[in-house]
C-alpha positions in Angstrom: 92.0 46.2 25.6 91.1 49.5 25.2 88.7 50.8 22.6 90.5 53.7 20.3 89.1 57.0 19.7 87.3 58.1 16.0 90.9 59.0 14.4 92.7 56.4 16.1 90.1 53.5 14.8 90.5 55.1 11.8 94.4 55.9 11.5 94.9 51.9 12.9 92.3 50.7 10.1 93.8 52.3 7.2 97.1 51.4 8.1 96.6 47.6 9.0 94.8 47.4 5.6 97.5 48.9 3.6 100.0 46.9 5.4 97.4 43.5 4.6 96.4 44.7 1.2 100.4 45.0 0.1 101.3 42.1 1.6 98.5 39.7 -0.5 99.4 41.3 -3.7 103.4 40.6 -3.2 102.2 36.9 -3.2 99.6 37.5 -6.2 96.0 37.6 -4.1 93.7 40.6 -4.9 93.8 43.2 -2.0 90.2 42.7 -0.8 91.9 39.5 1.2 94.3 41.8 2.6 91.7 44.1 3.8 89.6 41.3 5.2 92.7 39.3 6.7 93.3 43.1 8.5 89.5 42.9 10.0 90.6 39.6 11.6 93.7 41.3 12.8 92.0 44.3 14.4 89.2 42.5 15.3 87.5 41.1 18.8 88.6 37.4 18.2 92.7 38.1 17.9 95.4 39.6 20.6 96.5 43.0 20.1 94.5 46.2 19.0 90.6 46.0 19.4 89.3 48.3 16.9 85.6 50.0 17.9 83.7 47.7 15.5 80.3 49.9 16.1 82.7 53.2 14.5 83.9 50.9 11.6 80.8 50.0 10.9 79.2 53.0 10.5 81.9 54.6 8.7 81.5 51.2 6.4 78.1 52.4 5.4 79.4 55.1 3.3 81.5 52.2 1.5 78.7 50.5 0.9 76.7 53.7 -0.7 80.1 55.0 -2.6 80.4 51.6 -3.8 76.9 51.0 -5.4 77.3 55.1 -6.5 80.2 53.8 -8.7 78.3 51.1 -10.1 75.8 52.8 -11.0 78.1 55.5 -12.4 79.5 52.8 -14.5 76.4 50.8 -15.3 75.4 51.1 -19.0 72.5 49.4 -20.9 74.6 49.5 -23.8 77.1 47.2 -22.4 74.3 44.8 -21.5 72.4 45.1 -24.8 75.6 43.8 -26.6 75.5 40.4 -25.0 71.7 40.5 -23.8 70.9 36.9 -25.2 73.2 35.2 -23.4 73.6 38.0 -20.1 70.1 38.3 -19.4 68.8 34.2 -19.8 72.5 33.4 -18.7 72.8 35.1 -15.7 69.1 34.6 -14.4 69.5 30.9 -15.2 73.3 30.7 -13.1 71.4 32.4 -10.4 67.9 30.6 -9.9 70.3 27.1 -10.2 72.9 28.6 -7.2 69.7 29.9 -5.4 68.2 26.3 -5.2 71.9 24.7 -4.6 72.4 27.3 -1.8 68.9 26.7 -0.3 69.0 23.1 -0.7 72.0 22.9 1.4 70.8 24.8 4.1 68.1 22.6 4.1 70.3 19.6 4.8 72.2 21.5 7.6 68.6 22.4 9.5 68.5 26.4 8.5 65.1 28.2 8.6 63.7 28.7 4.7 64.4 32.3 5.3 67.9 31.7 6.5 68.5 29.3 3.2 67.4 31.6 1.0 69.3 34.3 2.2 72.0 32.0 1.7 71.2 31.2 -2.0 70.9 34.7 -2.9 74.4 35.5 -1.2 75.6 32.3 -3.6 74.0 33.6 -6.2 76.1 36.8 -7.1 80.0 37.0 -7.8 82.4 39.8 -7.2 82.4 42.6 -9.8 85.8 44.2 -8.3 87.5 40.7 -8.0 86.6 39.4 -11.4 87.5 43.1 -13.2 91.0 43.1 -11.6 91.8 39.7 -12.6 90.5 40.1 -16.1 92.7 43.2 -16.3 95.7 41.3 -15.2 94.9 38.9 -17.7 94.3 40.9 -20.4 90.4 40.0 -21.2 88.2 42.8 -20.5 88.4 43.9 -23.6 87.7 40.7 -25.7 84.5 39.0 -27.0 84.5 36.3 -24.0 85.5 39.4 -21.4 82.4 41.3 -22.9 80.1 38.4 -22.1 81.6 37.9 -18.3 81.0 42.0 -18.1 77.5 41.7 -19.1 76.9 38.8 -17.0 78.0 41.5 -13.8 75.8 43.6 -14.8 72.9 41.7 -14.7 74.0 40.2 -11.4 74.3 44.2 -10.1 70.7 44.6 -10.9 69.5 41.4 -9.4 71.2 42.4 -6.2 69.9 46.0 -6.3 66.6 44.2 -6.2 67.4 41.8 -3.7 68.3 44.4 -1.1 65.3 46.0 -1.5 63.1 43.0 -1.0 65.3 41.4 1.8 64.0 43.4 4.8 60.5 41.6 4.2 62.1 38.6 5.3 62.9 39.9 8.4 60.1 39.0 10.6 61.1 35.5 11.1 57.7 34.4 13.0 55.3 35.4 10.0 54.7 34.5 6.7 55.8 36.8 4.2 53.3 39.6 3.3 52.8 40.4 -0.3 50.7 43.3 -0.3 53.7 44.8 2.2 56.5 43.9 -0.5 53.9 45.5 -3.2 53.8 48.6 -1.7 57.8 48.7 -0.9 58.1 47.6 -4.9 56.0 50.8 -6.1 57.6 52.6 -3.7 61.0 51.8 -5.2 59.1 52.5 -8.6 58.3 56.0 -7.4 61.8 56.9 -6.2 62.5 55.7 -10.0 60.1 58.0 -11.8 61.1 60.9 -9.6 64.8 60.2 -10.5 64.6 59.4 -14.5 62.4 62.4 -15.0 63.6 64.8 -12.4 66.9 64.0 -11.4 68.3 62.9 -14.5 67.8 66.3 -16.0 68.6 68.5 -12.8 71.6 66.9 -11.5 73.6 67.1 -14.4 72.4 70.2 -14.9 74.0 71.3 -11.5 77.1 69.7 -11.7 77.5 71.3 -15.0 76.9 75.1 -13.5 79.2 73.9 -10.5 81.8 72.9 -12.7 82.0 76.0 -14.6 82.6 77.9 -11.0 86.2 76.4 -11.8 86.6 75.2 -7.9 87.8 71.6 -7.6 86.2 71.6 -3.8 83.0 73.1 -5.0 82.9 70.4 -7.4 83.9 67.6 -5.2 81.2 69.0 -2.6 78.3 68.6 -5.0 79.1 65.1 -6.3 79.1 64.1 -2.5 76.2 65.9 -1.9 74.6 64.0 -4.8 75.5 60.6 -3.9 75.1 61.0 0.0 71.6 63.5 -0.2 69.9 61.3 -3.1 70.6 58.0 -1.1 69.3 59.1 2.3 66.5 61.1 0.5 65.4 58.1 -0.7 65.5 55.8 2.3 63.6 58.6 4.5 61.2 59.7 1.7 60.6 56.3 -0.3 61.9 54.1 2.5 63.7 52.2 0.0 67.3 51.1 1.2 70.4 53.4 1.1 72.3 51.3 -1.5 69.1 51.6 -3.9 69.3 54.8 -3.8 72.9 55.7 -4.4 72.7 53.1 -7.4 70.3 55.2 -8.9 71.9 58.3 -8.1 74.9 57.2 -9.9 73.3 56.0 -13.0 71.7 59.6 -13.1 75.0 61.5 -12.7 76.6 59.1 -15.3 74.4 61.0 -17.6 76.6 64.2 -17.1 79.0 64.9 -20.0 81.8 65.0 -16.7 81.3 61.6 -15.5 84.4 60.7 -16.4 85.6 63.4 -14.0 82.9 62.4 -11.4 84.4 59.4 -11.3 88.1 60.3 -11.0 87.1 62.8 -8.1 84.7 60.2 -6.6 87.5 57.2 -6.5 89.7 58.1 -3.6 86.5 58.6 -1.1 84.7 55.1 -2.5 88.3 53.5 -2.6 89.2 54.5 1.2 85.2 53.7 2.5 85.5 50.5 0.4 88.2 49.1 2.2 86.7 50.1 6.1 83.9 47.9 4.7 85.5 45.0 4.1 87.9 45.7 7.0 84.3 45.9 9.3 83.4 42.3 7.3 86.6 40.7 8.3 86.5 42.0 12.0 83.3 39.7 12.4 85.4 36.4 11.5 86.7 34.4 14.1 89.4 32.5 13.3 89.0 29.6 15.6 85.6 29.2 13.6 87.6 28.0 10.7 89.2 25.4 13.0 85.7 24.5 14.9 83.6 24.3 11.7 86.3 23.3 9.1 84.1 20.5 7.4 80.8 22.9 6.9 83.3 25.9 5.3 85.3 24.0 3.1 81.6 22.3 1.6 80.4 25.9 0.9 83.8 27.1 -0.1 83.7 23.9 -2.6 79.7 25.2 -3.7 81.1 29.0 -4.2 84.4 27.8 -6.5 83.5 24.5 -8.2 79.6 24.6 -8.1 79.6 27.9 -9.4 82.2 27.3 -12.0 80.4 24.2 -13.5 76.9 26.2 -13.3 78.3 29.2 -15.0 80.1 27.5 -17.5 76.9 25.4 -18.1 74.5 27.8 -18.2 77.0 29.7 -21.2 76.9 26.2 -23.6 73.5 26.8 -25.2 74.5 29.9 -26.6 76.2 30.7 -30.1 79.8 30.9 -28.2 82.7 29.2 -28.0 84.2 27.2 -25.4 86.5 29.8 -24.0 83.8 31.9 -23.7 81.7 29.2 -21.4 85.5 28.8 -19.2 86.4 32.6 -19.0 82.6 33.6 -17.6 83.1 30.6 -15.2 86.3 31.5 -13.9 85.1 35.0 -13.0 82.2 33.7 -11.4 83.5 31.2 -8.9 83.4 33.7 -5.8 81.5 36.1 -3.8 82.6 39.0 -2.7 81.0 42.7 -2.2 77.9 42.4 -2.6 77.3 39.0 -1.2 78.8 41.0 2.0 76.4 43.1 1.6 73.6 40.7 1.5 75.3 39.1 4.1 75.0 41.8 6.9 71.9 42.6 6.1 70.3 39.3 6.7 72.4 39.0 10.0 71.1 42.7 10.9 67.8 41.8 10.3 67.9 38.9 12.2 67.7 36.3 9.2 71.1 34.7 10.1 72.6 34.0 13.5 76.2 34.7 14.1 77.6 31.3 12.9 75.4 31.2 9.5 76.9 34.8 8.7 80.6 33.2 9.9 80.3 30.4 7.9 79.2 32.5 4.8 82.0 35.0 5.4 84.9 32.3 5.7 83.3 31.2 2.5 83.6 34.1 0.4 87.4 34.8 2.2 88.2 31.2 1.0 87.1 31.5 -2.8 88.5 35.1 -2.9 91.6 33.5 -2.0 91.3 30.7 -4.4 89.8 32.9 -7.5 93.4 34.0 -9.0 94.1 30.0 -9.2 91.0 29.7 -11.3 91.4 32.4 -13.5 95.2 30.9 -14.2 93.7 27.2 -14.9 91.2 28.6 -17.8 94.6 28.3 -20.4 95.7 24.5 -19.0 92.0 23.1 -18.8 91.7 24.4 -22.4 94.7 22.7 -23.7 93.2 19.5 -21.7 90.0 19.8 -23.1 91.5 20.6 -26.7 93.2 16.9 -25.8 89.3 15.1 -26.2 88.6 16.1 -29.6 85.0 14.6 -29.9 84.2 16.5 -26.2 86.0 19.3 -27.8 84.3 19.5 -31.0 80.8 19.7 -29.4 82.1 22.1 -26.8 83.4 24.3 -29.4 80.9 23.9 -32.2 80.3 27.5 -32.1 83.8 28.5 -33.0 86.6 30.4 -31.6 86.9 33.6 -30.6 89.7 36.1 -31.9 93.0 35.0 -31.4 94.5 36.1 -28.4 96.4 39.6 -28.3 99.9 38.3 -27.4 99.8 36.1 -30.2 98.6 37.8 -33.0 101.4 40.6 -32.8 105.1 40.1 -33.5 108.0 42.5 -34.5 105.9 45.4 -33.1 105.9 48.7 -31.0 104.0 48.8 -28.0 102.6 52.2 -27.2 101.4 52.4 -23.4 99.2 55.4 -23.6 96.7 56.8 -25.8 96.5 60.2 -25.2 98.0 63.2 -27.1 101.7 61.9 -27.6 100.4 58.4 -28.2 97.9 59.0 -30.8 100.3 60.7 -32.7 102.8 58.1 -32.3 100.2 55.4 -33.2 99.2 57.4 -36.6 102.8 57.7 -37.9 103.3 53.6 -37.2 99.9 53.2 -39.2 101.0 56.0 -41.9 104.6 53.4 -42.3 102.9 50.3 -42.0 104.8 49.6 -38.7 102.7 46.8 -36.3 101.7 48.2 -33.0 99.7 46.9 -29.5 98.5 50.1 -27.8 97.6 49.6 -23.8 95.6 52.0 -22.0 93.3 52.2 -18.9 90.5 54.1 -20.4 88.1 51.7 -21.8 86.6 55.1 -24.3 89.7 55.1 -25.9 90.0 51.1 -26.2 86.7 50.9 -27.7 87.3 53.5 -30.2 90.7 52.0 -31.4 89.0 48.9 -31.3 86.6 49.7 -33.8 89.8 50.4 -36.1 90.9 46.4 -35.8 93.9 47.8 -34.0 95.5 45.5 -31.4 94.7 46.7 -27.7 94.8 45.6 -24.2 92.9 47.7 -21.4 95.1 48.0 -18.5 96.6 50.1 -16.2 100.7 48.9 -16.9 101.2 50.4 -13.1 98.9 48.4 -11.3 98.7 45.4 -13.3 100.2 41.9 -15.2 98.4 43.2 -18.5 102.3 43.7 -19.7 103.1 40.3 -19.6 100.4 40.1 -22.4 101.6 42.2 -24.9 104.2 39.9 -26.1 107.3 42.5 -25.5 110.1 39.5 -25.9 109.0 39.8 -29.8 108.5 43.4 -29.8 110.4 46.0 -31.3 110.4 48.9 -29.1 108.3 50.0 -26.1 107.1 53.8 -25.8 105.8 54.6 -22.5 104.0 58.1 -23.1 102.0 58.0 -19.8 101.7 62.0 -18.2 101.9 60.5 -14.9 105.7 59.9 -13.9 105.4 57.7 -10.9 103.4 55.0 -13.6 106.1 55.2 -16.3 108.6 54.3 -13.7 106.6 51.3 -12.7 106.0 50.4 -16.4 109.5 50.8 -17.1 110.6 48.7 -14.1 107.8 46.0 -15.2 108.9 46.0 -18.6 112.8 45.4 -18.2 111.9 42.8 -16.1 109.6 41.0 -18.7 112.3 42.0 -21.6 115.6 42.8 -20.4 116.9 43.4 -23.7 113.8 45.4 -25.3 114.8 49.0 -26.2 112.4 51.3 -24.0 111.5 54.8 -25.2 109.8 56.7 -22.0 108.4 60.3 -21.4 109.8 61.8 -18.0 107.3 64.4 -16.6 110.5 66.0 -14.5 114.3 66.8 -14.5 114.8 64.2 -11.6 112.8 61.8 -13.7 114.9 61.5 -16.3 117.5 59.9 -14.0 115.2 57.5 -12.3 114.1 56.1 -15.7 117.3 55.6 -17.0 118.4 53.9 -14.1 115.4 51.9 -14.5 116.1 50.8 -17.9 115.0 53.0 -20.2 117.4 53.8 -23.3 115.7 57.3 -24.2 114.3 59.2 -21.9 112.5 62.7 -23.5 111.7 65.5 -21.2 108.7 67.0 -23.4 108.3 70.4 -21.1 112.1 70.8 -21.8 112.0 70.3 -25.4 108.8 72.2 -25.5 110.6 75.3 -24.0 113.8 74.9 -25.8 111.8 75.1 -29.4 110.1 78.3 -28.2 113.8 79.9 -27.0 115.0 78.7 -30.4 112.3 80.8 -32.3 112.3 83.4 -30.1 116.5 84.0 -30.0 116.1 83.4 -33.8 113.6 86.3 -34.1 115.7 88.5 -32.2 118.4 87.9 -34.3 121.3 85.9 -32.5 122.9 83.1 -35.0 121.5 79.9 -35.4 125.0 78.2 -34.4 124.8 80.2 -30.7 121.3 79.1 -30.5 122.0 75.8 -31.2 125.2 75.7 -28.7 122.7 77.3 -25.9 120.2 74.5 -26.6 123.2 71.9 -26.7 124.6 72.9 -23.2 121.1 72.9 -21.8 120.2 69.5 -22.7 123.5 68.3 -21.5 123.2 69.4 -18.1 119.1 68.0 -18.2 120.1 64.9 -19.9 123.5 64.1 -18.0 122.1 60.7 -17.0 121.9 59.2 -20.2 125.0 60.2 -21.4 127.9 60.1 -20.4 131.0 60.4 -22.8 131.4 63.5 -25.4 130.4 61.5 -28.4 127.2 60.6 -26.8 126.3 64.4 -26.2 127.0 64.9 -30.3 124.9 62.0 -30.9 121.9 62.9 -28.6 122.3 66.4 -29.8 121.8 65.2 -33.8 119.2 63.5 -32.6 117.0 65.6 -31.1 117.8 68.9 -33.6 117.2 66.6 -36.4 114.1 67.8 -37.3 115.1 71.3 -36.6 118.0 70.8 -39.6 116.5 68.8 -41.8 112.6 68.0 -42.8 112.5 64.7 -44.9 109.3 64.6 -46.5 107.9 61.0 -47.0 105.9 60.0 -50.4 104.4 57.1 -51.3 104.4 55.1 -54.7 101.5 54.6 -55.9 100.5 51.2 -58.1 100.1 52.9 -61.3 103.4 55.1 -60.9 105.9 55.4 -63.6 108.5 55.0 -61.0 107.6 51.5 -59.8 110.0 48.9 -61.6 112.5 51.2 -62.6 116.1 51.7 -60.9 117.0 54.8 -58.7 120.1 55.6 -61.6 117.5 55.1 -64.3 114.6 57.4 -62.7 117.2 60.2 -62.0 114.9 62.3 -59.6 117.2 64.9 -58.6 117.8 65.4 -62.3 114.3 65.8 -63.2 112.9 67.5 -60.0 115.7 68.8 -58.3 114.8 67.0 -54.9 117.6 64.4 -53.2 116.1 60.6 -52.5 117.9 59.9 -48.8 115.7 56.4 -47.8 113.2 54.0 -48.9 111.0 52.5 -46.6 109.6 49.2 -47.3 107.6 46.4 -45.1 109.6 46.9 -42.4 113.4 47.2 -44.1 114.6 51.0 -44.4 117.3 51.5 -46.5 119.2 54.6 -46.0 121.2 56.5 -48.9 120.1 53.3 -51.5 122.4 52.8 -54.5 121.7 53.4 -57.8 120.4 50.1 -58.6 117.8 49.9 -56.1 114.4 49.0 -57.8 111.1 51.3 -56.8 108.3 48.9 -56.0 104.7 49.6 -55.7 104.0 50.7 -51.8 107.5 52.0 -51.3 108.0 55.2 -48.9 110.5 57.7 -50.2 112.2 60.2 -47.9 113.1 63.0 -50.0 115.1 66.4 -49.2 114.0 69.5 -51.2 111.9 72.7 -51.4 108.1 72.9 -51.8 108.8 73.1 -55.2 110.7 70.5 -55.5 108.6 67.9 -53.5 105.6 69.4 -55.7 107.5 68.1 -59.1 108.3 64.6 -57.3 104.5 64.4 -56.6 103.6 65.1 -60.4 106.3 63.0 -61.5 105.2 59.9 -59.1 100.9 60.3 -60.5 102.5 61.1 -64.5 101.4 58.9 -67.3 104.3 56.6 -68.6 104.6 58.8 -71.8 104.5 61.7 -70.1 107.1 60.5 -67.5 109.8 59.6 -70.2 109.3 62.6 -71.5 110.3 64.5 -68.3 
């Protein structure tokens, strides 16, 4: 087979990676597995296309830089500090235990001490990407158990950076480690950190802010790329530290910028694309025949990664004041090795510490552990139920008490709001005022943390790209409201919700006229086009100011709506209903007032209160807990906490407010 050119290599690699990722996601496995298998497919050990491994490896180095830059960008000492007791001690204990087990297994197999040390280091860290994606799918990421697991990964990320820095000092397998050389490397790295913390921390965010003021997206992206790649390269050339460490520190420094969220979103395409090339390059080095010829050691090492790390991680959680569920969640999130293990493995191979057979063994075990990890995550709840059956054991394991009830078990008869932007936040505020239970789903951790402080039920995740909707108790919900601004994400969310709960009412936000039709076909009962509605409101007030009659303005608006919402309405009666619904706020302004605890109105019947006679306002509805009473009878009794819907002018409504707060004697005299 012939080698392909640069562009052909990239095109074929990304295409095969896309197909591989799509296939494995369809069967419920992480997309990383598909990228690794794509590398196997175009690698030198399988028939068909033969990609240029040298070219792909060079591009994969960019993947490592962007990957570590992204880790630094999202690195947070605040998150680590929240769970510092268990994350620091527990993580270090687990890593040292796995290091010892890996080293012991390597010596049993006859490896050199230094190659055994690399194996132990590889086994001691787990895949952050695989864990985060799995936790988002399970709805665990913003739970107390999930926060502990995230802190665990943060500590491992820090340790990984140190490992990558120290590993080159193990390269000369013929000589003992030179501790003074290692000391100089550490001092050099410390000098780099000092320069970045005292100079870079001030200069880089300032520079990015100045570039942002140019309002040129191209210049801003170039500035971010120059900062990430330039600092990584400068760290390597000037201070002798690894590109990975330089990229990590660059990300941590850039994260201090107020534009960090924009930086993360702009960098995401580059990070994802080059990270894919990195995983493909790793897969290209796996010989499928190696699995057959070395099946026993591969299975032994995989068992140590999956079962061994599960047990070790879980046991290191138990000494701390955390419930048993925390141990199970941390254990399930730790029982694989992934992207940073690959970096260590690749570094060990390039330095001559590992030979190709040892590298292939680690690679095969990593691939199998990632494949098995989703099943380990699914096993947490069944395992917890089984342990509960052994009461003495469970009482000891759960001696520190249980965590909060899972979100899906704590809500019922609720409204699910997807997206907590400007529209979603208004809906949530109204739900809170009316006392209607609700659940918010959003993919931004900052929004979820803000809501969590208010004890609002939340789920963190992307409803268009994960299974988070399955944890929203849609089968018990009253309504789903999708407020996402991206139409493609809205369509995927509506389709997924309709599959989970076929009879659930869905209201969705469309960005285009064509989107109204597509969302209707996917199962949304009511689709709102905000730009259309906003434009009609502006047009309505404009025409009224110009002296056009109200009925002509309404007729024109009705015609426009009929044309744009024709996918939702089929008959004239439905057109009239839709018009009434959308025009209600223009024609009638219902004012809602709450009946205070000490109000003289409490305990009186509607006919006895004679609100219209006393104030001139008309009562049209009463909202009591989850019940809405429209046009209540004169025998209806007012209760404290009722919300009453009124029609009237400002003077009449002010009279109602005065009456609600009046003294009983004053009320009787009114």
